[in-house]
Structures are given as C-alpha cells and as structure tokens.
C-alpha positions as a printed Julia matrix, in Angstrom:
553×3 Matrix{Float64}:
 -42.67  -19.75   17.32
 -43.35  -16.06   16.93
 -40.96  -14.27   14.56
 -40.44  -10.5    14.77
 -39.56   -8.96   11.34
 -37.33   -6.24   10.32
 -36.85   -4.86    6.83
 -33.66   -3.67    5.05
 -34.36   -0.52    3.14
 -33.06   -0.35   -0.42
 -30.38    2.32   -0.48
 -31.85    4.79   -2.84
 -34.58    7.34   -2.84
 -38.03    6.95   -4.36
 -41.71    6.52   -3.51
 -43.18    3.26   -2.18
 -44.49    1.08   -5.02
 -47.98   -0.47   -5.1
 -48.62   -4.03   -4.33
 -47.65   -6.59   -7.0
 -48.39  -10.29   -6.92
 -45.03  -11.4    -8.04
 -42.98   -8.21   -8.62
 -40.74  -10.24  -11.04
 -39.02   -7.38  -12.55
 -39.76   -4.59  -14.98
 -43.54   -4.55  -15.72
 -42.97   -2.41  -18.77
 -40.58   -4.89  -20.39
 -41.51   -5.56  -24.08
 -43.46   -8.66  -24.85
 -42.93  -10.45  -28.02
 -45.57  -12.51  -29.82
 -43.76  -14.81  -32.28
 -45.49  -16.75  -35.04
 -46.8   -20.23  -34.68
 -45.78  -22.95  -37.05
 -47.08  -22.58  -40.6
 -48.45  -25.37  -42.62
 -46.05  -26.87  -45.25
 -42.83  -25.27  -43.77
 -39.53  -26.8   -44.86
 -37.14  -28.11  -42.12
 -35.06  -25.09  -42.61
 -37.98  -22.71  -42.06
 -39.07  -24.66  -38.95
 -35.63  -24.31  -37.46
 -35.38  -20.69  -38.07
 -38.92  -19.98  -36.82
 -38.33  -22.08  -33.76
 -35.4   -19.93  -32.72
 -37.16  -16.69  -33.54
 -39.95  -17.9   -31.25
 -37.38  -17.91  -28.37
 -38.34  -14.25  -27.91
 -41.64  -15.37  -26.63
 -40.52  -16.29  -23.1
 -43.9   -15.53  -21.38
 -45.51  -18.6   -19.85
 -42.55  -20.8   -20.53
 -42.07  -20.4   -24.26
 -45.46  -21.84  -25.49
 -45.02  -20.9   -29.02
 -41.56  -22.19  -29.34
 -42.69  -25.54  -27.96
 -45.18  -25.97  -30.81
 -42.2   -26.44  -33.13
 -41.07  -29.5   -31.17
 -42.38  -33.01  -31.16
 -44.45  -33.88  -28.09
 -41.61  -35.76  -26.38
 -39.05  -33.04  -26.97
 -41.45  -30.32  -25.94
 -41.69  -31.84  -22.45
 -37.93  -32.31  -22.0
 -36.62  -29.16  -23.61
 -35.25  -26.64  -21.01
 -35.08  -23.17  -22.54
 -33.58  -21.48  -19.51
 -30.46  -23.44  -19.34
 -28.59  -21.2   -21.76
 -29.17  -18.21  -24.1
 -27.08  -18.12  -27.22
 -27.09  -14.65  -28.82
 -25.98  -14.32  -32.46
 -25.25  -11.62  -34.93
 -26.04  -13.86  -37.96
 -27.38  -17.36  -38.38
 -27.96  -19.99  -41.14
 -29.33  -23.41  -41.44
 -27.15  -26.14  -43.04
 -27.94  -29.68  -43.9
 -26.01  -32.19  -41.98
 -24.77  -35.62  -43.08
 -27.42  -37.61  -41.31
 -30.96  -38.18  -42.43
 -33.17  -35.33  -41.33
 -30.21  -33.77  -39.38
 -29.32  -30.03  -39.62
 -26.95  -27.57  -38.25
 -27.82  -24.06  -37.02
 -24.55  -22.07  -37.63
 -24.12  -18.91  -35.6
 -21.82  -15.92  -35.52
 -21.75  -15.85  -31.69
 -22.08  -12.6   -29.82
 -22.9   -13.75  -26.31
 -23.48  -16.89  -24.32
 -25.57  -16.59  -21.09
 -25.81  -19.41  -18.61
 -28.73  -20.31  -16.37
 -27.44  -17.99  -13.63
 -27.16  -14.95  -16.05
 -23.36  -15.14  -16.45
 -22.62  -13.72  -19.83
 -19.48  -14.4   -21.96
 -18.94  -12.07  -24.89
 -17.33  -13.17  -28.13
 -15.77  -11.14  -30.94
 -17.24  -11.08  -34.53
 -16.4   -14.28  -36.42
 -16.74  -16.61  -33.37
 -18.71  -19.59  -34.64
 -21.14  -22.02  -32.8
 -23.02  -24.81  -34.32
 -26.32  -26.26  -32.87
 -27.25  -29.73  -34.07
 -30.9   -30.64  -34.62
 -32.96  -33.6   -35.86
 -36.41  -33.3   -37.31
 -39.17  -35.67  -38.08
 -42.66  -35.48  -39.6
 -45.65  -35.34  -37.26
 -48.94  -35.46  -38.99
 -47.41  -34.35  -42.16
 -45.53  -31.45  -40.85
 -41.86  -31.07  -39.83
 -41.17  -30.87  -36.11
 -37.87  -30.8   -34.21
 -37.35  -34.08  -32.37
 -33.83  -33.45  -31.0
 -32.3   -30.09  -29.91
 -29.94  -29.0   -27.11
 -31.43  -27.18  -24.15
 -31.39  -23.32  -24.29
 -32.49  -20.62  -26.76
 -30.83  -18.87  -29.54
 -31.9   -15.26  -30.32
 -30.69  -12.42  -32.47
 -28.47   -9.76  -30.68
 -30.85   -7.08  -31.28
 -33.73   -9.05  -29.78
 -31.47  -10.03  -26.74
 -30.84   -6.39  -25.86
 -34.45   -5.67  -25.67
 -35.51   -8.73  -23.74
 -32.6    -8.96  -21.32
 -30.96   -6.42  -19.0
 -27.64   -6.38  -17.24
 -28.0    -6.03  -13.43
 -25.42   -6.3   -10.71
 -25.98   -8.86   -8.0
 -23.58   -8.08   -4.98
 -21.05  -10.1    -2.93
 -18.61   -9.05   -0.25
 -14.95   -8.75   -0.08
 -13.53  -11.21    2.41
 -13.59   -8.74    5.23
 -17.32   -7.83    4.58
 -16.3    -4.25    4.21
 -16.91   -3.55    0.57
 -19.73   -4.71   -1.9
 -18.55   -6.17   -5.18
 -20.84   -6.12   -8.28
 -21.23   -9.3   -10.2
 -23.1    -8.35  -13.41
 -25.68  -10.76  -14.77
 -28.02  -10.78  -17.68
 -31.7   -11.6   -16.88
 -35.0   -11.49  -18.77
 -36.37   -8.16  -17.66
 -39.84   -9.6   -16.7
 -38.3   -12.07  -14.24
 -35.49   -9.99  -12.61
 -36.16  -10.19   -8.93
 -36.56  -13.96   -8.81
 -33.61  -14.54  -11.11
 -31.38  -12.23   -9.11
 -32.27  -14.05   -5.88
 -31.45  -17.46   -7.41
 -28.31  -16.32   -8.89
 -27.13  -14.87   -5.58
 -27.88  -18.13   -3.64
 -25.95  -19.96   -6.42
 -22.78  -17.95   -5.78
 -20.46  -15.66   -7.7
 -19.52  -15.79  -11.35
 -16.46  -18.12  -12.04
 -13.99  -15.24  -12.28
 -14.94  -14.07   -8.73
 -15.04  -17.5    -7.09
 -12.56  -17.4    -4.22
 -12.1   -13.68   -4.44
 -15.48  -12.6    -2.86
 -17.72  -14.15   -0.23
 -21.43  -14.39    0.38
 -23.44  -14.13    3.54
 -25.63  -16.92    2.26
 -24.23  -20.43    3.09
 -23.76  -23.12    0.47
 -26.94  -25.07    0.14
 -29.37  -22.38    1.05
 -32.15  -22.26   -1.47
 -35.49  -20.54   -2.2
 -38.32  -22.29   -0.44
 -40.74  -21.41   -3.26
 -40.24  -20.63   -6.91
 -41.16  -16.95   -6.61
 -40.08  -13.76   -4.82
 -43.3   -11.77   -4.28
 -43.14   -8.01   -3.98
 -45.87   -6.68   -1.82
 -46.22   -3.07   -1.05
 -42.55   -2.6    -2.06
 -41.29   -5.41    0.13
 -39.5    -8.34   -1.55
 -40.41  -11.4     0.38
 -37.49  -13.79    0.15
 -38.59  -17.13    1.44
 -35.46  -19.16    2.3
 -34.84  -22.77    3.32
 -35.65  -22.64    7.11
 -32.83  -24.78    8.64
 -30.02  -22.73    7.03
 -31.7   -19.51    7.87
 -32.27  -20.36   11.55
 -28.81  -21.81   11.89
 -27.24  -18.49   10.7
 -26.02  -16.05   13.21
 -27.74  -12.76   13.8
 -24.72  -10.97   12.06
 -25.06  -13.34    9.01
 -28.77  -12.67    8.7
 -28.1    -8.94    8.77
 -25.5    -9.44    5.99
 -27.95  -11.44    4.01
 -30.49   -8.85    4.17
 -27.95   -6.12    3.3
 -26.72   -8.24    0.31
 -30.27   -8.64   -0.97
 -31.02   -4.87   -0.52
 -28.05   -3.97   -2.58
 -28.89   -6.53   -5.19
 -32.37   -5.15   -5.57
 -31.3    -1.56   -5.88
 -31.87   -1.55   -9.67
 -35.53   -2.66   -9.26
 -37.83    0.22   -9.05
 -40.73   -1.73   -7.4
 -38.56   -3.05   -4.64
 -38.22   -0.67   -1.49
 -37.18   -3.11    1.28
 -36.39   -6.7     1.84
 -37.96   -9.33    4.22
 -36.38  -12.57    5.05
 -38.86  -15.4     5.55
 -38.88  -19.12    6.49
 -41.93  -21.16    5.52
 -43.53  -17.86    4.53
 -43.1   -16.54    8.19
 -41.23  -13.32    8.86
 -37.86  -13.86   10.39
 -36.3   -11.61   12.91
 -33.31   -9.67   11.71
 -31.68   -8.0    14.62
 -29.52   -4.9    14.08
 -27.31   -4.71   17.09
 -24.87   -2.17   15.53
 -22.05   -4.71   14.89
 -22.79   -5.15   11.18
 -22.24   -2.04    9.05
 -23.56   -1.91    5.45
 -20.76   -2.53    2.97
 -19.14    0.29    1.13
 -20.49    0.54   -2.38
 -18.24    1.85   -5.17
 -15.33    2.7    -2.88
 -13.88    6.16   -3.7
 -10.25    7.18   -3.85
  -8.82   10.46   -2.46
  -8.94   13.47   -4.62
  -5.09   13.94   -4.72
  -2.81   12.37   -7.34
   0.91   11.54   -7.23
   3.07   12.63  -10.14
   6.68   13.26  -11.31
   7.8    16.74  -11.62
  11.44   17.94  -12.28
  12.57   14.39  -11.84
  11.09   13.87   -8.36
   7.74   12.62   -6.79
   5.22   15.28   -5.96
   1.59   15.69   -5.11
  -0.79   17.07   -7.65
  -4.07   18.48   -6.29
  -6.38   21.25   -7.11
  -4.14   22.11  -10.0
  -1.23   22.75   -7.72
   2.08   20.91   -7.21
   3.22   20.42   -3.63
   5.96   18.06   -2.09
   4.81   14.75   -0.89
   4.69   15.03    2.95
   7.88   13.81    4.72
   9.03   11.84    1.68
  12.72   12.09    0.8
  13.85   12.92   -2.62
  14.21   10.08   -5.19
  15.45   12.17   -8.03
  18.55   10.1    -8.21
  16.5     7.01   -9.14
  14.71    8.64  -12.1
  11.24    7.94  -10.86
   8.44    6.81  -13.39
   4.89    5.36  -13.15
   4.33    6.48   -9.5
   1.64    5.13   -7.21
   0.37    5.97   -3.76
  -1.41    3.75   -1.25
  -5.09    4.79   -0.61
  -4.73    4.0     3.16
  -1.29    5.1     4.08
   1.51    7.42    2.79
   3.49    4.62    1.23
   4.41    5.32   -2.39
   5.9     3.22   -5.1
   7.48    3.88   -8.4
   9.7     2.42  -11.25
  13.2     3.53  -12.25
  13.82    5.3   -15.56
  13.96    2.15  -17.76
  11.05    0.54  -15.84
  13.07   -2.49  -14.66
  13.24   -1.88  -10.87
  10.37   -1.36   -8.5
  10.91    0.79   -5.43
   8.74    1.67   -2.45
   9.23    4.7    -0.04
   7.6     5.58    3.31
   7.63    8.92    5.24
  10.98    9.42    6.86
  12.7     6.42    5.3
  14.89    5.98    2.15
  13.52    4.31   -0.97
  13.6     0.53   -0.84
  14.24   -1.74   -3.81
  11.65   -4.41   -4.16
  12.41   -6.3    -7.28
  14.4    -5.93  -10.64
  13.22   -7.6   -13.82
  13.79   -7.08  -17.62
  10.52   -4.97  -17.7
   7.82   -4.16  -15.06
   4.32   -2.69  -15.19
   3.47    0.43  -13.19
   2.85   -0.35   -9.55
  -0.73   -0.49   -8.14
  -1.83   -0.61   -4.48
  -4.59   -2.62   -2.99
  -6.57   -1.27    0.02
  -4.62   -3.4     2.5
  -1.33   -1.87    1.34
   0.08   -4.57   -0.95
   1.72   -3.09   -3.93
   1.52   -5.05   -7.23
   3.39   -5.16  -10.46
   3.89   -7.76  -13.3
   6.87   -8.8   -15.37
   8.66  -11.73  -16.73
  10.18  -14.28  -14.31
  13.7   -15.92  -14.62
  12.43  -18.25  -17.33
  10.63  -15.44  -19.19
   7.09  -16.49  -18.11
   4.73  -13.69  -17.06
   4.59  -13.28  -13.33
   2.43  -11.18  -11.03
   4.14  -10.16   -7.73
   2.79   -8.32   -4.65
   4.83   -6.83   -1.86
   3.77   -5.36    1.44
   6.43   -2.87    2.46
   4.27   -0.67    4.68
   5.35   -0.96    8.31
   8.35   -3.19    7.51
  11.55   -1.97    9.22
  14.29   -0.83    6.95
  16.87   -3.54    6.31
  14.39   -6.36    6.95
  12.68   -8.57    4.35
   9.53   -7.35    2.71
   6.61   -9.86    2.57
   6.07  -10.88   -1.03
   4.02  -13.24   -3.15
   4.65  -14.49   -6.77
   1.89  -15.79   -8.95
   2.35  -17.39  -12.32
  -1.27  -17.78  -13.79
  -1.56  -20.38  -16.52
  -3.79  -18.06  -18.5
  -0.83  -15.58  -18.85
   1.37  -18.21  -20.45
   2.99  -16.79  -23.62
   1.73  -13.33  -22.88
   3.4   -10.07  -21.94
   1.53   -8.01  -19.27
   1.22   -4.34  -20.23
  -0.62   -3.04  -17.22
  -1.99   -4.47  -13.92
  -4.35   -2.29  -11.87
  -6.05   -3.52   -8.61
  -9.75   -2.54   -8.19
 -10.69   -0.08   -5.28
 -12.09   -2.72   -3.13
  -9.11   -4.97   -3.74
 -10.87   -8.2    -4.87
 -10.19   -7.85   -8.63
  -7.55   -6.58  -11.02
  -7.62   -5.16  -14.5
  -4.97   -6.92  -16.49
  -3.96   -5.78  -20.08
  -1.66   -8.14  -21.91
  -0.4    -8.94  -25.29
   0.52  -11.96  -27.38
   1.37  -12.18  -31.06
   0.66   -8.46  -31.47
  -3.0    -8.81  -30.03
  -3.99   -7.08  -26.97
  -6.47   -8.42  -24.26
  -8.25   -6.47  -21.58
  -9.38   -8.81  -18.81
 -10.68   -8.77  -15.29
  -9.46  -11.39  -12.76
 -10.27  -12.09   -9.22
  -7.71  -11.89   -6.44
  -7.79  -14.94   -4.17
  -6.36  -14.36   -0.67
  -5.5   -16.51    2.34
  -7.54  -16.12    5.53
  -4.9   -13.58    6.78
  -5.3   -11.43    3.72
  -2.13  -12.45    1.96
  -2.64  -12.8    -1.79
  -2.58  -16.31   -3.04
  -3.79  -16.59   -6.59
  -5.57  -15.01   -9.54
  -8.77  -16.5   -11.01
  -9.4   -17.36  -14.71
 -10.54  -13.95  -16.04
 -13.24  -12.58  -18.09
 -12.34  -10.64  -21.31
 -13.76   -7.18  -22.15
 -13.87   -6.47  -25.78
 -12.1    -3.31  -27.01
 -11.62   -1.62  -30.26
  -8.21   -0.45  -29.41
  -4.99   -2.31  -28.91
  -4.88   -1.07  -25.25
  -1.55   -0.97  -23.36
  -2.76    0.73  -20.11
  -5.89    1.33  -18.2
  -7.51    2.45  -14.89
 -10.6     1.68  -12.91
 -13.31    4.35  -13.27
 -15.68    2.75  -10.7
 -16.72   -0.74   -9.59
 -18.06   -1.7   -12.98
 -16.15    0.3   -15.59
 -12.53    0.78  -16.65
 -10.8     3.21  -19.01
  -8.24    1.92  -21.42
  -6.1     3.3   -24.25
  -3.02    2.77  -26.4
  -0.71    5.56  -25.45
   1.33    7.3   -28.13
   3.36   10.52  -27.99
   3.24   10.9   -31.76
  -0.34    9.97  -32.88
  -4.02   10.63  -32.03
  -5.16    8.45  -29.05
  -8.82    7.47  -28.55
  -9.48    6.1   -24.99
 -12.34    3.92  -24.36
 -14.69    2.96  -21.45
 -15.22   -0.69  -21.07
 -18.24   -1.73  -18.75
 -18.98   -5.03  -17.13
 -22.64   -3.98  -17.66
 -22.39   -3.57  -21.45
 -20.6    -5.19  -24.26
 -20.26   -1.95  -26.14
 -17.1     0.06  -25.71
 -17.69    3.82  -25.36
 -15.04    5.87  -27.2
 -13.94    9.16  -25.63
 -12.91   12.26  -27.58
  -9.61   11.68  -29.43
  -6.59   13.68  -28.4
  -3.03   13.93  -29.85
  -0.1    12.49  -27.91
  -1.74   11.02  -24.87
   0.91    8.97  -23.06
  -0.58    8.13  -19.62
  -4.17    7.85  -18.13
  -5.52    8.33  -14.66
  -9.0     8.3   -13.31
 -10.51    9.45  -10.02
 -14.05    8.85   -8.94
 -16.17    8.5   -12.07
 -16.03    9.26  -15.82
 -15.83   13.01  -15.24
 -12.5    12.63  -13.38
 -10.47   11.13  -16.26
  -7.11   12.63  -16.91
  -4.71   12.26  -19.78
  -1.16   13.42  -19.97
   0.77   14.52  -23.14
   3.83   16.61  -23.82
   1.54   19.68  -23.7
   0.47   19.04  -20.08
  -2.15   17.35  -18.07
  -5.72   17.31  -19.52
  -9.03   16.43  -17.92
 -12.08   15.07  -19.73
 -14.68   17.77  -19.86
 -17.96   16.93  -21.69
 -16.93   15.47  -25.03
 -13.4    16.93  -25.08
 -10.26   17.59  -23.16
  -9.17   20.68  -21.19
  -5.64   21.58  -20.25
  -5.17   21.63  -16.46
  -1.45   22.19  -15.82
   1.88   22.02  -17.62
   4.95   20.4   -16.08
   3.97   17.3   -14.12
   3.88   13.89  -15.79
   2.33   10.54  -15.1
  -0.31   11.51  -12.5
  -2.01    8.72  -10.71
  -4.76    8.66   -8.09
  -4.16    6.55   -4.95
  -4.48    2.88   -5.68
C-alpha cells in the first residue's frame, strides 16, 4: 500500500531545525554527573548518595543503580514517580538493616508527568532495606521512583502543556505536565496517548482512541519533522477527520519544542496520508474574551469600554433590584447579577424583564460558560455546598429555565467563595473556605453528550500565599486571585498551572473586586477611589464611578 503524507505545521514562527536522530527535547538541558558509591560508606550515606544520584538520568540512571544490589538494580523502575523534596533525612527503622527516608514533600510527579504540589510541612516516608555486598552497603529493597531536591528538579524538569479538546473539538485545552527536558517529545507523546490528567478526565476529549500506542520507543525529529509512529490498526481504522485532529493535537502539543516544526503520522514507519478536506478546523488556542466589561453605575447595569460608560443595549433597568456582581455572556447579550445582599440570582435578556433564577442564603457572583450556561454556588437546603447552572438564554418568559444542581463530595464542609468558568468552558476556578483556610482549586466540568453540565471532577489545588476569596482567569493556564478588602492593602497573585510559584502583583489599598481581560496586562481592580488597571509593576486609575466591572464570561 502506498501512503501519501501530509504534515501539520507547528503554529509558531521560526526557522527549520537541523536533523536530529531522536529530537528528544532540549539539547541544551543540563547534564548531572553524580558521584559513584564510596568505599566504607555508612547505610545513611548510601541512601543519601543514591537519591542524589537520581539527577543522573542519562542512559537510564547508571550511577544510581550502582547503589543497589544486582537483583534490585534490574527491577528498579526510576521513571514510575519523581518525589521532589525541600528537605530530607535518613532515620533508622525498627527492623534489621531497615531505614526510612523522611521528606518534606514539595511535588509528586507520576509516570505521565502529572504533578501534585504540596505545602511546606507535608511529610512522606520512603522505606528501604540494605545488605552488605562484598563488604559494602547496598540497597536491596526500595520503591520504584526517584527522590530529588526541589532545586535540582527545577533544573532537570520543565513544565509543558499537552493539549486536548473540549467535547465539541472547538477549543484546545492545556494539560500541564512535568518532563525531563532531555526526553520531552517522546514523553509528551506517550502522555498524550495515555489521556488527560485526572482532574480533566470526562471534561476533555482526545482525537486518539483508547488503546492507541507508540509503535516504537522513540519519536525521532528529522529535519524538523516529528515522526510519530503509531499502532497501525487504530490509525487505519480512524476516520480522515480523526487523523486530522490527531495531527493538530500533536502540533499544538509540540509548540514548546524548538526543534519540532511539523508532525508526521506513521504506521510501521510508513507515512500515513492525512487529508485536509476543510471540514476540520484547528482548535482555538487561548480563547479570548470581548474587550468590553459589564459594571454597576448609579445602581444599574452599564457597559464599561474604552474608559467610557454606556447603557447595555436594549436591556431594561434593574435598579430596583440593587444589582451586584454582574456578568455577561461571551456569546449573547444575556446578563446575570445578584441582588443587594447577594442571596438571589437574576438573568436578563434584551427586551425582557429580569428573571429570578434561584434564592439562597448566600451566592457567588455569576459566571457564564461559552454555551450560555450561567453558574453560581451556594449552600443547599441542608447547608451543603452546591454548584448550580442555569440556561436562561432563549427561554421564553414565564417558562422554566433548564438547570442543573451539583453537590461535589470534595466541597463537603466548605463554603464556596467564588466560582469562575474557564474561557473554553471545560474547567472552573473554585475558591472555597473551611475552618478559616482558603483553597484555590481547578476542577473539570463534565457534560452530557448534549452539552448539559453533569458533574465536577476531583480538582487540583494551586498553592497561594493569600487567603483568597475571589479570582478570575487570565488565560488558559493562569488565574489571578486576591482577598478583597475595602480597608487594608491587598496583594493580588497570579497562580499558574505551569509553575508552583505564586507571582505577587503590586499591593494596592482597598481593592474589593478583580476582573481580567486577555492576559496579565488587562487586570483591573476596583476600590472606592475608582477602577484601576495594572500597568507595569503598579496600578493606574482609569475611571471613577462604576463598580464591580467584569469581562464577559
């Protein structure tokens, strides 16, 4: 069979790279040369030196294996997990020749690069057993995986997004993974085939069917082309549209790799035809929001754009309802808001009166997803935290509004402070509180085939230095959060899925609300003195009068 080949270009500018045998990742990534075992070392020293040798990953950790007995060296699988620690110490255990490696855990990274971050003081203990081999202590029993210091981890590993689709294949959704920089292209491909991280499972989809695998244990990059050799049956069984989506998905995923210019799909090392018949569009990356904001001015809803205040087109006055926390759909003219004491959610459409959607003891400000569902959260009848979504757009006045109520188990005992849907609609930023402690989390939104929300996934947690009570999406990988206060200095933070380090913004007195447009330069804060925009490393007054501005979404 003769296969005609087509390449998906990586969507970025840059020169075509030279041929590389494996093109595994960053050729300039640092290489560590750890010390081999030293004669006469104590068990404690052997354990410490063994884990320090985990930085020498080249050629499958040859130095680290020298610290193991022959049998353990054969069976030890270092790539199963990377444990990243701030501090570590060896402690003698109760059994003969048994020890514990006690860690202050910073990260845990699984075989697919999924990282979990932990706050200082989180402990993990690794059990080890040693025995003498020709008079020297060697490790005879150790769990799979490596343990490396945090500073070493950040040199060896890099965070890179692999991309999945929203269920409509319209938007690209980043899924950040940590990979050894020398092995990035192969690692990215394997992780993509394995599927999304747990918090995105059910919320995103992949063009690659379950069971598809790499046909060989490498992804060569030749003259800038990543040659992805896949299991032939699944690739041939896929439709032309699915193969196009596979190629687009890989091209997006390899954007961060400077040596990769385009992507070739292969089966048994033969090029496979990828037809572009115009029916498959590349997914939207980092969906943007309109430049306008909705706000409250003189007790009514207004539009705030280009530092001017104008009425919302064809929207009736809601001044009698005391609107607060307004939101506007990114795809229609539907708006939503809370009443003065933030106990009732309303929606309003052009030419129609406001419609009451729900009343509770307290509610978070509304947030719209791209398919016009409006979301809020508050306690249910039994006091448990509930997340509710309504679709008022296009529903005739006087008729019921489609709605969904979700009670995620992970919100048990917590009070939701803010709930913000991501721009592509597959994820949500959830800020909640329990026992005086705030948590900033990202959850996936699971939908039925018809697009109706169904459930929220078990979230990931982003570490913050502030007791955040509100936030907003900055782009597909970053959120801005803060603890609003009219009477004290507020320090907003940027939290990124690609980095565990919060970035503090310039402090400002009396910030009570936060809104973000497209990127970190379009961050707005509002205080009694007016609306301020982040400019460089400070804040600049834009307009006095309107309050609680919010970009669509």
